[in-house]
C-alpha positions in Angstrom: 0.1 0.0 0.0 1.5 3.7 -0.7 1.8 5.7 2.0 0.9 9.9 1.6 3.8 11.7 3.0 3.4 15.3 3.7 6.0 17.8 5.1 4.2 20.8 6.9 5.3 24.3 5.9 8.5 25.0 7.4 8.4 28.5 6.3 4.8 29.1 6.9 4.4 31.8 9.7 2.4 30.5 12.5 -1.0 31.9 13.3 -1.5 34.4 16.7 -1.0 32.0 19.9 0.2 29.4 18.3 3.8 27.9 18.9 6.3 27.9 16.7 7.7 24.0 15.7 10.9 23.3 17.1 13.9 22.7 14.2 15.0 20.4 16.5 12.0 18.3 16.1 11.4 16.3 12.9 8.0 15.6 12.1 6.4 12.8 10.3 2.9 11.7 9.8 2.0 8.1 8.3 -1.5 6.7 8.2 -2.1 3.3 9.0 -4.1 0.6 6.9 -7.2 2.8 6.9 -5.9 5.9 5.5 -5.8 7.2 9.5 -3.1 9.9 9.8 -1.0 8.2 12.6 1.6 10.5 14.3 5.1 8.3 14.5 7.4 11.7 16.1 9.2 10.6 19.0 8.7 10.9 23.2 9.3 15.1 23.5 12.5 15.3 25.8 10.1 17.3 28.1 7.7 14.4 28.5 10.7 12.0 28.7 11.9 14.1 31.9 8.9 14.2 33.3 7.8 10.5 33.6 11.7 10.0 34.9 10.8 12.4 37.5 7.5 10.2 38.4 9.1 7.3 38.1 12.2 8.2 40.8 9.3 9.9 42.9 7.2 6.5 42.7 10.2 4.1 43.5 10.5 6.4 46.5 7.0 6.5 47.7 7.0 2.9 47.4 10.6 2.3 49.3 8.9 4.6 52.6 6.4 2.3 52.5 7.8 -0.5 52.6 10.0 0.4 55.1 7.2 1.6 57.4 5.8 -1.3 57.2 8.7 -3.6 57.8 9.7 -1.9 61.2 5.7 -2.0 62.1 6.3 -6.1 61.3 9.3 -6.1 63.3 7.8 -4.4 66.1 4.7 -6.5 66.1 6.8 -10.0 65.3 8.8 -9.0 68.5 5.6 -8.7 70.2 4.9 -11.8 69.7 7.7 -13.7 70.2 7.5 -12.2 73.7 4.1 -13.0 74.5 4.8 -16.5 73.4 7.6 -16.5 75.8 5.4 -15.9 78.4 3.0 -18.5 77.4 5.6 -20.7 77.3 7.0 -19.9 80.9 3.6 -20.0 82.4 2.9 -23.6 80.7 6.4 -25.2 81.7 5.6 -23.4 85.6 2.7 -25.3 85.3 4.2 -28.7 84.6 6.8 -28.2 87.3 4.1 -27.5 90.2 2.1 -30.0 89.4 5.3 -32.2 89.5 6.8 -31.0 92.9 3.5 -30.8 94.2 2.8 -34.6 93.5 6.7 -35.3 94.9 5.7 -33.5 97.9 2.8 -35.5 98.7 4.8 -38.7 97.8 7.1 -37.8 100.5 4.4 -37.2 102.9 2.9 -39.9 102.1 6.4 -42.1 103.1 6.4 -40.3 106.1 2.8 -41.1 107.4 3.1 -45.0 106.6 6.5 -45.0 108.7 5.1 -43.3 111.6 2.7 -46.2 111.7 6.0 -48.8 111.7 7.3 -47.1 114.8 6.8 -48.6 118.1 5.0 -46.7 120.9 7.3 -45.5 123.2 10.5 -45.9 121.0 12.3 -44.3 118.7 13.4 -46.9 116.1 13.0 -46.9 112.4 12.5 -50.7 110.6 16.0 -49.6 108.8 15.0 -52.8 106.0 11.2 -51.4 105.8 12.2 -47.9 105.1 14.7 -48.6 102.6 12.2 -50.6 100.4 9.4 -48.1 100.4 12.4 -45.6 99.5 13.5 -47.8 96.4 10.0 -46.0 94.6 11.2 -42.8 95.7 14.7 -42.1 94.4 14.4 -38.4 95.4 14.6 -39.0 99.9 17.7 -39.6 100.3 17.0 -41.3 104.1 14.9 -40.6 107.2 15.4 -39.7 110.9 13.6 -39.4 113.9 14.7 -36.6 115.7 13.4 -37.0 119.4 12.0 -34.3 122.3 15.4 -33.2 123.4 16.1 -32.5 119.9 18.8 -35.3 119.5 18.7 -37.6 116.9 17.6 -41.2 117.8 17.8 -42.8 115.0 18.6 -42.5 111.0 19.0 -44.2 107.9 20.9 -42.0 106.4 24.5 -41.9 108.4 24.9 -44.1 111.8 27.3 -41.2 112.7 24.1 -38.9 113.0 22.7 -40.2 115.9 22.8 -37.9 119.0 23.3 -34.3 117.1 22.0 -31.7 118.5 19.5 -30.6 116.1 18.5 -27.5 118.2 18.4 -23.8 116.3 17.1 -25.5 113.0 14.0 -23.5 111.6 11.9 -26.8 111.2 12.8 -28.3 114.6 12.5 -24.7 116.5 8.9 -24.3 114.1 7.6 -27.8 115.2 8.3 -27.3 118.9 5.9 -24.0 118.7 2.3 -24.5 120.5 0.6 -23.5 117.2 2.8 -25.9 114.7 1.7 -27.2 111.6 1.7 -31.2 111.5 4.9 -30.5 109.3 7.1 -28.7 107.8 9.6 -27.9 105.3 13.0 -26.6 106.6 15.8 -24.8 105.2 17.9 -26.6 103.3 21.6 -28.7 104.6 24.0 -27.7 103.4 25.9 -31.0 104.1 25.1 -35.0 102.9 24.4 -35.7 106.8 24.4 -34.3 109.6 27.2 -34.9 110.6 29.0 -34.8 107.2 31.4 -32.1 105.6 29.4 -28.6 104.5 28.9 -29.6 100.6 26.2 -27.4 98.7 26.3 -29.6 95.9 25.2 -32.5 98.7 22.6 -30.2 99.8 19.1 -31.6 101.0 16.2 -30.3 102.1 14.5 -31.8 105.5 10.9 -32.5 105.2 9.8 -32.6 108.9 6.5 -34.1 110.3 5.7 -34.7 114.3 4.9 -37.8 115.5 1.2 -38.3 117.1 1.8 -39.5 120.4 5.2 -39.4 121.2 6.6 -35.8 121.3 9.3 -36.5 118.8 10.0 -35.5 115.0 9.9 -37.7 111.5 12.1 -36.1 108.9 12.6 -37.0 105.2 16.0 -35.7 103.6 14.8 -34.8 100.3 17.9 -34.7 97.7 17.6 -31.2 96.0 19.8 -32.9 93.2 16.2 -34.7 91.9 14.7 -31.0 91.3 18.2 -30.2 89.5 18.2 -33.1 87.8 14.5 -32.2 86.4 15.5 -28.8 85.8 18.3 -29.6 83.9 16.4 -31.3 81.5 14.1 -28.6 81.1 16.8 -26.0 80.8 18.8 -27.9 78.1 15.6 -28.4 76.3 13.8 -24.5 76.4 17.0 -22.3 77.7 14.6 -21.8 80.9 15.5 -22.2 84.2 13.5 -22.8 87.6 13.7 -21.9 91.1 11.8 -23.4 94.1 11.5 -20.9 97.0 9.8 -21.0 100.5 7.2 -17.8 101.2 9.6 -16.5 103.3 11.8 -15.9 100.0 14.5 -19.1 101.2 15.7 -20.5 98.3 15.7 -24.2 98.1 16.3 -24.8 95.0 17.8 -23.0 91.6 18.3 -25.0 88.4 21.3 -23.0 86.9 22.9 -22.7 90.5 23.6 -18.7 90.4 21.4 -18.6 93.9 23.1 -21.2 96.7 20.4 -23.3 98.8 19.1 -22.1 101.4 20.2 -18.0 100.3 16.9 -15.6 101.6 15.5 -12.9 99.2 12.9 -12.2 100.6 13.3 -8.4 100.8 14.5 -8.5 97.1 12.7 -11.3 95.0 9.3 -9.5 93.0 7.6 -12.5 93.9 7.2 -11.6 97.7 7.8 -8.0 97.5 4.6 -7.3 95.1 2.8 -10.6 94.3 2.5 -12.7 97.7 0.8 -13.3 98.8 -2.5 -12.0 97.3 -1.9 -13.3 94.1 -1.5 -17.2 93.8 0.3 -17.1 89.8 1.4 -14.3 87.6 4.2 -13.5 84.8 6.2 -10.8 85.6 9.9 -9.0 84.4 13.0 -10.0 86.9 15.6 -7.2 87.0 19.3 -8.8 87.7 19.1 -10.1 91.3 22.3 -11.2 93.1 24.5 -12.4 90.0 20.8 -13.6 88.1 20.6 -11.6 84.7 16.7 -10.2 84.2 14.1 -12.9 83.0 11.0 -12.7 81.9 9.8 -15.2 84.1 6.3 -16.8 85.5 5.8 -18.1 89.4 3.0 -20.5 91.1 2.0 -21.1 94.2 1.8 -25.0 94.7 -1.4 -25.8 96.3 -1.1 -27.3 99.8 2.5 -26.5 100.6 4.3 -22.9 101.6 6.5 -23.5 98.4 6.2 -20.8 95.1 7.9 -22.5 92.1 9.2 -20.1 89.2 10.6 -20.6 85.9 12.0 -17.6 83.7 14.4 -17.0 80.1 16.2 -14.2 80.3 15.5 -11.6 78.6 19.4 -11.7 76.4 17.9 -15.2 75.6 14.6 -13.9 74.4 16.1 -11.1 72.2 18.9 -13.1 70.4 16.5 -16.3 69.9 13.7 -13.5 68.6 16.8 -11.6 66.4 18.1 -15.1 64.9 14.7 -15.5 64.2 14.3 -11.8 62.2 17.8 -12.5 60.1 15.8 -14.6 57.8 13.0 -12.5 57.5 14.9 -9.3 57.6 16.8 -11.2 54.3 13.7 -12.4 52.3 12.3 -8.6 52.9 15.5 -6.7 51.4 15.3 -9.3 49.0 12.0 -8.7 48.1 12.2 -5.0 48.3 15.2 -4.9 45.9 13.5 -7.2 43.6 10.4 -5.2 43.0 12.2 -2.3 42.7 14.8 -3.6 40.1 11.0 -5.2 38.4 9.8 -1.3 38.9 12.8 0.1 37.2 13.4 -2.4 34.5 9.4 -2.1 33.7 9.5 1.6 33.7 12.1 1.4 31.1 11.6 -1.2 28.6 7.6 0.8 28.6 9.6 3.8 27.4 11.4 2.0 24.8 8.0 -0.1 23.8 6.4 3.2 23.4 8.9 4.8 21.5 9.3 1.2 19.1 5.3 1.0 18.6 5.6 4.7 17.8 8.2 4.7 15.3 6.6 1.6 13.6 2.7 2.7 13.5 4.4 3.5 9.8 5.0 0.5 8.5 3.5 -1.5 5.4 2.0 -4.2 8.0 1.3 -2.4 10.8 -1.6 -4.5 12.4 1.7 -7.3 12.3 3.6 -5.0 13.6 1.3 -4.0 16.5 0.5 -8.1 17.3 4.2 -8.6 17.4 4.4 -5.2 19.9 1.9 -6.9 22.1 3.7 -10.0 21.9 7.0 -8.4 23.3 5.2 -6.3 26.1 3.8 -9.6 27.3 6.9 -11.9 27.2 9.1 -8.4 28.8 6.6 -8.9 31.6 6.4 -12.4 31.7 10.8 -12.2 32.2 11.0 -8.9 34.2 9.0 -9.8 36.6 8.7 -13.5 36.6 12.5 -13.8 37.1 13.0 -11.9 41.1 9.6 -13.3 41.7 11.0 -16.7 41.2 13.8 -16.0 43.3 11.6 -14.5 45.9 9.4 -17.7 46.0 12.4 -19.7 46.1 13.6 -18.4 49.1 10.5 -18.2 51.0 9.5 -22.0 50.3 13.4 -23.0 51.5 12.8 -20.8 54.8 9.3 -22.5 55.6 11.4 -26.0 55.7 13.6 -24.5 58.3 12.1 -24.9 62.2 10.6 -21.6 62.1 8.3 -19.8 64.9 4.6 -19.3 64.1 5.0 -16.1 63.8 7.4 -16.0 61.3 6.2 -19.1 59.5 3.2 -16.8 59.1 5.1 -14.0 58.0 7.2 -15.7 55.2 3.7 -17.7 54.0 2.1 -14.5 53.4 5.0 -13.2 51.4 5.0 -16.9 49.3 1.4 -16.3 48.7 1.2 -12.5 48.0 4.0 -13.7 45.2 1.8 -16.7 44.1 -1.6 -14.2 43.7 1.2 -11.9 41.4 2.4 -15.1 39.5 -1.1 -15.6 39.0 -2.7 -12.2 37.9 0.5 -12.6 34.6 -0.5 -16.1 34.0 -4.0 -14.3 33.6 -2.5 -11.4 31.1 -0.2 -14.4 29.2 -3.2 -16.6 28.4 -4.4 -16.0 25.7 -0.9 -15.2 23.8 -0.3 -19.2 25.4 -3.2 -20.4 23.9 -2.2 -19.4 20.4 1.3 -20.5 20.4 -0.2 -24.1 21.7 1.9 -23.4 25.0 -1.1 -23.4 27.1 -0.5 -25.9 30.2 -3.3 -26.9 33.0 -2.2 -27.4 36.9 -2.8 -30.5 38.7 -3.8 -29.5 42.0 -6.7 -30.9 45.0 -9.4 -28.9 44.5 -13.5 -28.8 46.1 -15.5 -29.0 43.0 -18.0 -27.3 45.3 -15.8 -24.5 46.7 -15.1 -23.2 43.1 -18.6 -23.0 43.2 -18.9 -21.3 46.3 -16.1 -19.0 45.0 -17.4 -18.1 41.4 -20.9 -17.7 42.8 -20.0 -14.7 45.6 -18.0 -13.3 42.6 -20.9 -12.9 40.2 -23.6 -12.7 42.9 -23.2 -8.8 43.1 -23.5 -8.7 39.3 -26.8 -10.6 39.2 -28.2 -8.6 42.4 -28.2 -5.4 40.5 -29.3 -6.4 37.3 -32.6 -7.8 39.6 -31.9 -11.0 38.4 -32.1 -14.5 40.5 -28.9 -16.8 40.6 -29.7 -20.5 41.3 -27.0 -23.3 42.0 -27.9 -26.6 42.6 -25.2 -29.5 43.9 -25.1 -33.0 43.5 -25.4 -34.8 46.7 -22.8 -37.1 45.1 -20.1 -34.7 44.8 -16.9 -35.9 45.6 -15.3 -33.9 48.5 -12.1 -33.0 46.4 -10.8 -34.0 43.1 -7.4 -33.0 40.9 -8.2 -30.7 38.7 -6.9 -27.1 38.0 -9.1 -24.2 40.0 -8.2 -21.4 38.4 -9.0 -22.7 34.9 -12.3 -24.0 36.4 -13.6 -20.8 38.0 -12.3 -18.7 34.7 -14.7 -20.7 32.4 -17.6 -20.9 35.2 -17.5 -17.0 35.6 -16.8 -16.3 31.7 -20.4 -18.2 30.8 -21.8 -16.9 34.2 -21.1 -13.6 33.3 -22.3 -14.1 29.5 -25.5 -15.4 31.2 -25.9 -12.4 33.3 -25.2 -9.7 30.7 -27.3 -11.3 27.9 -30.5 -11.9 30.5 -32.4 -8.8 31.3 -35.5 -10.6 33.1 -36.1 -14.1 35.0 -33.1 -16.0 36.5 -29.4 -17.9 36.1 -29.2 -21.2 37.0 -26.1 -23.0 37.9 -25.6 -26.7 38.2 -23.2 -29.4 39.1 -23.6 -33.4 38.9 -21.5 -36.2 38.5 -21.9 -38.1 36.0 -19.5 -41.0 36.3 -17.1 -42.2 38.9 -15.1 -44.6 39.9 -11.6 -45.9 42.0 -9.8 -43.7 40.2 -12.0 -41.2 38.0 -14.8 -38.7 38.6 -16.7 -37.2 35.7 -18.5 -33.9 36.8 -20.6 -31.8 34.1 -21.6 -28.0 34.7 -25.1 -26.7 33.7 -25.5 -22.9 33.2 -29.0 -22.2 32.2 -30.3 -18.3 31.5 -33.7 -16.6 30.7 -31.6 -14.2 28.0 -32.1 -12.8 24.7 -30.8 -16.5 23.1 -28.7 -17.2 20.2 -30.1 -17.6 16.6 -30.1 -20.9 15.5 -27.3 -20.2 12.6 -25.2 -18.7 14.6 -24.5 -21.4 17.1 -21.7 -23.5 14.8 -19.4 -20.3 14.7 -20.4 -18.9 18.5 -17.0 -20.3 19.3 -14.9 -18.6 17.0 -12.4 -16.4 17.5 -13.7 -12.8 17.6 -17.2 -14.1 16.8 -20.1 -13.0 18.2 -23.7 -13.8 17.9 -24.9 -11.0 16.0 -23.1 -7.8 15.2 -25.0 -5.4 16.9 -24.3 -7.2 20.5 -20.7 -5.4 20.6 -22.4 -2.1 19.8 -24.8 -2.9 22.8 -22.8 -5.3 25.6 -19.3 -4.2 24.3 -16.9 -7.3 24.6 -14.1 -9.2 22.0 -15.7 -12.6 21.1 -12.8 -14.0 23.0 -14.3 -15.7 26.0 -15.8 -18.7 24.7 -12.9 -19.8 22.3 -10.6 -19.2 25.8 -13.2 -21.4 27.2 -13.3 -24.1 24.9 -9.9 -24.6 24.4 -9.1 -24.9 28.2 -12.3 -27.6 27.8 -10.7 -29.1 25.0 -6.9 -29.5 26.8 -8.7 -31.1 29.7 -10.1 -34.0 27.8 -13.6 -32.5 28.4 -16.4 -30.9 25.7 -18.6 -28.1 26.0 -22.1 -27.5 23.9 -24.9 -24.4 24.0 -28.4 -25.0 23.1 -30.4 -22.0 22.6 -34.1 -20.6 21.5 -33.7 -16.9 20.4 -35.6 -15.0 22.6 -36.2 -17.6 25.3 -32.6 -18.3 27.0 -29.5 -20.0 26.9 -28.1 -23.3 27.9 -24.3 -24.4 28.4 -23.1 -27.6 29.3 -19.4 -28.7 29.7 -17.8 -31.6 31.4 -14.1 -33.0 32.4 -12.9 -36.1 33.5 -10.7 -35.7 36.8 -8.8 -38.0 38.7 -9.7 -38.7 42.2 -7.4 -37.4 45.3 -6.1 -39.2 48.5 -7.0 -37.9 52.0 -3.5 -37.3 52.7 -3.2 -35.1 49.6 -5.5 -32.3 51.1 -4.6 -33.1 54.9 -2.1 -30.0 55.0 -5.1 -27.5 53.8 -7.9 -29.1 55.6 -5.1 -28.6 58.7 -4.9 -24.6 57.3 -8.5 -24.0 56.9 -9.3 -25.2 60.3 -6.5 -22.8 61.3 -8.3 -20.0 59.8 -11.5 -20.4 60.7 -10.8 -21.1 64.4 -8.8 -17.6 64.1 -11.6 -16.0 63.0 -14.3 -17.8 65.6 -11.6 -16.6 68.7 -11.7 -13.0 66.9 -15.5 -13.1 66.4 -16.2 -13.6 70.6 -13.6 -10.8 71.1 -11.9 -12.7 73.9 -9.6 -15.8 74.3 -11.2 -18.9 74.2 -10.7 -21.0 77.5 -10.2 -24.3 77.3 -9.8 -26.5 80.4 -7.6 -30.0 79.4 -8.5 -32.3 82.2 -5.2 -35.2 82.7 -3.7 -37.7 85.0 -0.5 -37.3 82.4 1.4 -34.8 82.3 2.6 -35.9 78.5 -0.8 -36.1 77.7 -1.4 -32.4 78.7 1.5 -30.8 77.3 0.4 -32.5 73.5 -3.1 -31.1 73.8 -1.8 -27.5 75.3 1.0 -27.3 72.4 -1.1 -27.9 70.2 -3.5 -25.1 71.1 -0.7 -22.7 71.8 -0.6 -21.0 68.5 -4.1 -19.3 68.9 -5.7 -16.8 71.5 -6.8 -19.1 74.0 -6.8 -19.3 77.9 -5.7 -22.4 78.8 -6.1 -24.3 82.5 -5.3 -28.1 83.3 -6.4 -30.0 85.9 -4.5 -32.9 87.0 -8.2 -35.5 88.0 -11.4 -35.3 87.9 -11.7 -33.4 91.8 -9.5 -30.5 90.7 -11.7 -30.5 87.1 -14.9 -29.6 89.5 -13.3 -27.3 91.7 -11.8 -25.3 88.4 -15.4 -25.6 87.0 -17.1 -24.0 90.1 -14.4 -20.8 90.3 -14.5 -20.0 86.8 -16.0 -20.0 83.1 -14.8 -22.2 80.1 -15.7 -22.5 76.6 -14.4 -26.2 76.5 -13.3 -28.9 78.7 -11.2 -31.7 77.9 -11.7 -34.6 80.1 -9.8 -37.9 80.1 -12.2 -40.8 81.3 -9.8 -42.6 83.0 -8.1 -40.7 86.6 -7.1 -41.2 90.1 -8.9 -39.8 93.1 -12.3 -38.8 91.0 -12.8 -40.0 86.7 -13.8 -37.9 84.3 -17.6 -39.6 83.8 -18.3 -38.6 87.4 -16.5 -35.5 87.5 -19.0 -34.9 84.5 -21.9 -35.5 86.2 -20.9 -33.4 88.9 -20.1 -30.5 86.8 -23.8 -30.8 85.0 -25.4 -31.5 88.3 -24.4 -28.4 89.7 -25.8 -25.1 89.1 -22.3 -22.9 88.1 -21.4 -20.8 84.8 -19.8 -24.5 83.4 -23.3 -26.4 83.8 -23.7 -26.0 80.0 -20.5 -26.2 78.9 -19.1 -28.3 76.1 -17.5 -31.1 77.5 -15.4 -33.9 75.2 -14.2 -37.3 76.5 -9.9 -37.1 75.6 -9.6 -41.1 76.1 -7.2 -43.4 74.4 -10.9 -46.1 75.1 -12.7 -44.7 71.6 -15.4 -48.0 71.2 -18.9 -47.9 70.7 -20.0 -48.9 74.2 -16.9 -46.4 75.7 -18.8 -43.4 73.9 -22.5 -44.5 75.2 -20.8 -44.3 78.6 -19.5 -40.8 78.2 -22.9 -39.5 76.6 -24.9 -40.9 79.5 -22.8 -38.9 81.4 -23.4 -35.5 79.9 -20.7 -35.3 77.8 -21.1 -33.8 74.3 -18.7 -35.6 72.0 -15.2 -37.7 72.2 -11.8 -36.8 70.9 -9.5 -39.8 70.6 -6.3 -40.8 71.7 -3.7 -40.2 70.4 -5.2 -36.9 69.2 -5.0 -35.7 65.6 -4.6 -31.4 65.7 -7.5 -31.1 62.8 -9.8 -33.3 65.2 -8.6 -31.4 68.8 -9.2 -27.7 66.3 -12.9 -29.4 65.0 -13.7 -29.7 68.7 -12.9 -26.1 70.1 -15.0 -24.8 67.1 -17.8 -27.2 67.8 -17.5 -25.4 71.4 -17.4 -22.5 69.9 -20.7 -22.7 67.7 -22.3 -24.0 70.6 -22.9 -27.6 68.3 -22.8 -31.3 68.8 -19.8 -32.9 67.7 -18.4 -36.2 67.6 -14.4 -37.1 66.3 -13.6 -40.5 67.9 -13.3 -42.3 64.9 -13.5 -45.3 67.0 -12.8 -48.2 64.5 -9.0 -46.2 64.1 -8.7 -46.4 67.2 -10.0 -49.9 67.5 -7.4 -51.2 64.7 -4.1 -49.9 66.7 -1.3 -52.1 65.8 0.7 -54.4 68.0 3.9 -53.3 66.5 6.7 -51.5 68.0 6.3 -48.4 66.7 3.5 -46.7 65.3 5.3 -44.5 63.0 2.3 -42.9 60.7 0.9 -41.9 64.3 4.5 -40.2 65.2 4.6 -38.6 61.9 1.1 -37.1 62.0 2.1 -35.6 65.8 5.2 -34.1 63.4 2.6 -32.6 61.3 0.8 -30.7 64.0 3.7 -29.8 66.0 7.0 -27.5 66.0 10.0 -29.4 66.6 11.0 -28.0 70.0 7.9 -28.7 71.4 7.8 -32.0 70.0 11.3 -32.8 71.6 10.1 -31.3 74.7 7.4 -33.9 74.8 9.2 -36.9 74.1 11.5 -35.8 77.3 9.1 -35.3 79.1 7.3 -38.7 78.3 10.8 -40.1 79.0 10.7 -38.4 82.5 7.5 -39.5 83.5 7.9 -43.2 82.5 11.0 -43.6 84.2 9.4 -42.5 87.5 6.1 -44.9 86.1 8.4 -47.9 85.7 10.5 -47.2 89.5 7.3 -47.2 91.0 5.7 -50.0 89.1 8.9 -52.0 90.4 8.3 -50.9 94.2 4.6 -52.2 94.4 3.1 -55.5 95.2 0.7 -57.4 93.3 -1.0 -58.3 96.7 -1.5 -54.8 98.3 -1.0 -52.2 95.1 -3.4 -53.4 92.3 -5.6 -50.8 92.1 -2.4 -48.0 91.7 -0.6 -50.7 89.5 -3.9 -50.4 87.5 -4.3 -46.4 87.9 -0.4 -46.1 87.3 -0.7 -48.6 84.4 -3.1 -47.1 82.6 -1.8 -43.5 82.6 1.7 -45.2 80.7 -1.2 -46.9 78.5 -2.7 -43.4 77.4 1.3 -41.9 77.0 2.6 -44.6 75.1 -0.1 -44.8 72.4 -0.1 -41.2 72.0 3.5 -41.2 70.5 3.4 -44.5 68.5 4.4 -46.8 71.1 2.1 -49.4 70.5 3.7 -52.0 72.1 4.4 -50.4 75.1 1.0 -49.1 75.5 -0.2 -52.9 74.6 1.8 -54.3 78.0 0.2 -51.6 80.0 -2.9 -52.4 79.4 -3.0 -55.9 79.7 -0.9 -55.3 83.2 -3.7 -52.8 83.7 -7.1 -55.2 82.9 -5.0 -57.9 85.0 -3.5 -56.2 87.9 -6.1 -58.0 90.2 -4.9 -61.6 89.1 -1.8 -61.3 88.5 0.5 -63.6 91.1 4.0 -61.9 92.0 6.1 -63.8 89.7 3.8 -63.1 86.4 4.3 -59.4 87.4 8.2 -59.1 87.6 7.9 -61.0 83.7 5.2 -57.9 82.7 7.8 -55.3 84.5 10.7 -56.3 82.3 8.7 -56.3 79.4 7.7 -53.1 80.2 11.4 -51.8 80.5 12.2 -53.5 77.2 9.4 -52.0 75.4 10.8 -48.7 76.6 14.4 -48.7 76.1 13.2 -49.9 72.5 10.8 -47.0 72.0 12.6 -44.0 73.1 15.6 -45.2 70.8 12.9 -45.7 68.3 11.4 -42.2 69.1 15.1 -40.5 69.3 15.8 -42.4 66.0 12.5 -40.8 64.5 13.2 -37.1 65.6 16.8 -37.2 64.1 16.0 -38.6 60.6 13.7 -35.2 60.7 16.6 -32.6 61.4 18.5 -34.2 59.1 15.5 -34.1 56.2 
């Protein structure tokens, strides 16, 4: 085609008020294929400068906003980190105080049992009986008797102690007073025995009790090293230290040994200066004190004893742990900011370049083809300039998610990853048509919910239908699969396109969408979507070409409704690539029906486990936010491991978690405060869960109607019926899965009934040494440090249980044997140690009919199963760390 070129009159005098044309600016006018004049002059220099200033200003604003946002995120993250540490100290102090309370109660029981064996009028101990009894209590070094003259009359500690005068020891003076208590915990004795040399590392705590009728004192020498060993494990696992005080401020033991046993801190320690006696527990910031650094500390008064347990984390450790975790986030943020700024700068430069190229190519003979190439070049440029830095950002974020991070850090990095995914999805939408044209279009294969896809699309198009006064009906087949493998984004794109067309071309009436299952087998499911409207319809002679590119049913439609005529073309190409089909039926003036179908792979339940868990966590977070306060949860279980597992699974949410060791404590707590959910173990000492539930339901308290779930390893139909008859609302079976536990909490907050017993799965537990699937589920639900803490606590608790079982007899102690075996069974099963759980269950059931010989054989089996199970647990933890 010939092009006309015109030179503007250079010597023509400009009209009044017009600006003369700069001779440095070349002017060229070309015509396109329609004969329309096109200006092909390059961009003026002034415009280029103005554009450059805009770019610099925009980049500066973006950098300032990103820096301010990052500072805000740092502050929020630090506050959350400190809150996490406070919750950790509160949890640890509950566990430590519960264990200390149990130990002290056990020692008093030893003193009472020994007192009954002392002959009237004599002050002699049955040394053989005492030593046999103390085999079950390694924390007690020995017993001795103090006579009315305050001298030691008999001792299992050291015969050389006999005759030593203990006048002046505080426990002697306190118990000799007129209004003396029955028992008293004395200040630490900094010797191994009273006759030995002073050695603080061998100190013991005298726990004394007045003999009822003989005017003498019976004293237990409690090893401070017992607490040191327990708290040393706590310090190694969590970097927290623990201290035990008397009410008068005397230090009984300190795990990091900064404070010596017997040191008095009543005047300086905030527990005694600020909180006691009004508060029984609190969390506070302790300033530097007598060589110990400042700490985030929590304390708790031990019930029935004048003892305070405090657990603290140094502020320096808290700051360092936050700083270590923030380095990764900071690097990610810096890389993200740099990548975005680089992309913006490159895009700005390339945009100017492309605009100049477009202006210089407007006069070419093949203008339409050149414009199309410029479009493709622009899209390819966007793909390269944005994808390259974003892939780096997403790759680094993905790598960081595989590292052991705190929940707040993982949430922040997940937000970065989600934002990057959204940007890439938007870029993919821009490039779809280009890819389809070039044959490079690829579908995703992801777990998706067909019903959820329909619901999402419905939420998008409903406002458009309502704006036109149209009804939008949605019908879903009851036989729809929960999840299949497909491309949810492309299905949403097809549905939105078809539904938008239906709404656009319908003035009155309704639009309908139905989804049904056409066919299904073990591997595949065929689904069919149908969209019908009561709109203008399509002429019969246009049905054959309606899927062609840039084609609409009538030329006037473009003028009346707009559109490019590409929507159905893209839909058909996507459905064809899915190996599906699409068809249209229409009657002019009556409406149109579009039907498309595709076949999808069925999905295994494990493929969507993480997605379900994520949705459950988001929903629970929203529900707690809606009630405007923390959710109040009471966990009742006699086993510390089981309590810690449940508490760990819930600690990432805004919850106030209270723990009780038996039914009696649970009933007392329910009379004092309100709860949203009570997780109740069934078999416990003192009072079982069924009795406790009946009492809570029968009393006129705030918790009479609170949701109560059985939290038990016995999840068979008869167990479920017993729980229901007692007044429970449902069951969460052990070993508990996080999503079942979250479902129970959500049910309680909704006020509806729920049952996640999955009894069949519980009944089908195998009798192998180690159920790796159960432990793998715990690894999915818990962070590595928390799981290590659970395993360490299980080891300590189980060793103590075995030692207690070894000190019991089938002739007189069958009830205690059954109780300890029940607790051991539940803890072992929670960690997947089925062999150990099976032996403990056998002992629990047969305790009343087992002779002494068989009992010792069973204990040997328990010890062997425990040793092997512990090795398997440690190996599984090591493999995960290496992975």
